[in-house]
N, C-alpha and C positions, 0 to 999 in steps of 0.2 A: 203429372204429379199424383203423389200418394199422399193423401190426408187420413191422418189418424180420428177415427171416431169412438166415442165414449157412448154405450148403450145401457141405459138404465132399464133393469130388467122389467119386465111386465107380466102380468097374470091373466087369470081369465076375465078380469074386470077391469084392468089397466092395460095400456098399449106400452109398447117398448118405447121409451124416448130415447131421442139420438141428440148428441152435443158434437160439435166440430171444433175443438179446443183452438185450433189454429186461426179459425174465422170467427171473429165476434159476433155474436147475434145469429148466427147459423145454427139452426136446429129442425128435427124433424122427429117423425114418429111412425110407428107401424105396429098391426096389430100381431104380426107374428115378428120374428127375428130377421128372417128374410125381407120382409117388407120394410121393416127399420132400414135396414141396410140399404135396400133400393131406394128409399126415399131419402135417405142420407145422400146418395150420389145426386139426385135431381135437387135437392137443397143445395149442395155445394156447386154444381154447375150454375144454378140460378144466382147464388151469392156472388161466383166470380164474374158472371156475364154482367150483373149490375156494377161491380167495382170497375170493370173494363169499359163499360160504356160511362161511366163518370169520370172516366180518365185517371182512375186510381192504379195502383200497382198491385200485382198478385202477390199475396203472402207467401212465403217459403214455408214448406211443412216443416215440423219439428220432428224428432225422432220419437216414436210411440212411447218409448222408455221414460222420456221426460213428463209426459202427461200421465203415466201410469203411477208415478210417485206422488202426484197431487191428492192429497186425503179428501178433496172434495168429490174425487169419482171412485173412493174405496167402495167395492164390491160390485162396480161396474163391469160389463162385458167390453172387451176392446175388438176392433177390426180396422182394416185400412181399406180405403176407397181410393181406386185408381181413376183419376179424371184426365182425359186427353185435352189439354189446352188448344191443340190445333182445332178442335172442333169449336172454339169459341172465337177464333182468330177473324178479325174484320179484312184481312188482306184480300184485296179483289182478285179474283181469278178468271180467266177467260175461259169459256166454255163453250163446245158446240153442242147443240141440240136439235132434234128434228121434230117439227110439229106439222099437222095439217095445216094447209094454208089458210083454212077458214078461222082455225084457233088463232093463228098468229095474226088476221086481219082483227079480231076481237080483243086480243091483248093490245095491239098498237092503237086501236080505236079507244079503249079505256084508259090507256097511258096519256095519250093525246088530250083527252077530256080532263085529266085531273093536271096536265102540264108537267108529265114525267117522260123519262126516257122508258123504252122497254124494259131493261135491266131494272132501273130505279122501282118500275111498278111491281114487277115480279117480285122483286128483293121484299118491298113492303108489305105486299099482300102475304107473303109468307111468314114474315115477321109479326104480323099482326094475328095470324090463325097459325102459331107453331104446331098444332097438333092436327092439322089438316093434311 
């Protein structure tokens, strides 16, 4: 999905502020225009992930022209951020992986110790430490 973002220009003392008009409360900032756009993508993904996790529906993006005519954003810079909703899907997929036997034994022991399946344990650990 392609979401329009409004970027409030920054300067040497102020960051570029970013608002996503289609996603209430979704905002970001960056010291440079590129950082602002990258931050907006991350903010959009986190916003959408939260809505999905809470059982809500993903808002459809509006045409950028609808937002550009809003006087609230007069003088702001416009860009579009493309977000792959498939990366936010919770649909289970079966995968085959190859691990050394000693690693697999450690995963299985850790999963058993907390009463989880191997898959559940791995998924939980990744979600707890998304930047790992």
